[in-house]
N, C-alpha and C positions, 0 to 999 in steps of 0.2 A: 796322322803324324801330328797335325796341329792340336787335336784333342789330347794327344799324349803329352805334348809340350805344355799346354794349358794346365793339365792335371799335375805335371811336375812343378810348374811354377807355383800353382796354388799350394801344393804340398810344402814347397820350400819356404813360402811365405808363413804357412802355419808353423813350421819349425822355428822360424825366426821369432815369431810372436811367443812361442813357447819358451825359447831361450831368453827372450827379453823379460818375460815374466820372472823366470828363475833368476836372472841377474838383478832385477829390481828387488826381489825378496832378499837376495844375498846383500844387496846395498842397504836395505832397511835394517837388516840384522847387524851389519858392520856399524852403521850409524847408531844403533841402539847400544851396542857395546862401547863405542867411543864415547857417547854421551854419558853412560854409567861411569866409565873410568874418569871422565872429567869431573863428575859430581863427587866421586871418591877422593880425588885429588884435592878438590876444593875443601871438603870436609877435613882431610888430613892437614891441610895447610892452615885452616882456621884453628884446629885443635893445637897444632904445634906452636902457632903464634900466641895462644892463650898460655901454653906451658912455658913458652920462652919468656913472656911478661911475668909470670909468677916467679920463674927462676931469676930473672933480673931484679925483681923487687926484693927477693930474699938475699940477694948479693952473690948468686952463682953465676957470675959473668962468663966463666969459661963454658959452662953448660949452655948458657944462653947463646953463645956464639957458635957452638956445635949445632944447636938446633936451627939457628939462622942459616948456616951452610945447607942443612937438610932442606929447609924451606926453599931456598934458592934452587937446589937440585929439582924439587917438586915442581917449582914454578917453571923451569925450563922444560920439564917433561910435559907439563900442561900446555905450554906455548907450542911445543913440537907436535902435540896431538891436535891442537886447534888449527895449526897451519898445514897439516897433512892434506894433500890434494885428494879430493873425492870426486871420482868420475862417475857420471850417471849415463846409462845407456840412452841413446836417442831412438826416436821412432824408426821402426823397420831396419834397425841396425843392432847387432848384438856383438858381444865380446866372447871369443872363443879362446880357451886356454890350451895352449899347445902342450902335447904329451911327449915332446922330445926332451931327452935329459939335458939339463943345463940351459934349456930355453923355457922360460916360465913367463912369457910376455903375453899380453892380451891383444887381440887383433879385431879390428872392426870389419864386419862382413855385411854384405847385402846380396839380394838375389838378382841375377841378370834377368831383365824383362823379356829377353828374346829366347834364351835357352834354358833358363832356370838354374844355372850354375851359381854356386856361392862365389862372390868376388871379394877380394880383400880390398877394402876402401883406403 
């Protein structure tokens, strides 16, 4: 019985490590997408500011004001992306997505050192 429990605990730890690697890869992918979107927004804001300056110097004040409103919207989006909480998986703990309809939250799990069952932390 002891050997079976040790085997089960080892198997569960391996599963946690696998899930942790998966979550880390997903996190890196999300960070990459987030950073690329931030770069796009920065470029768009810079381009819009240049166009706005050109429009203002020509005398198209209304057009420049419309562009300024768009720039403010893009800046707000940029700030919301920057302030978005990013959660990193801890060692020997992973996040599991629930497959229950309308419940899409992540839960921290770890392996019980005695029986090998997954525990919600």
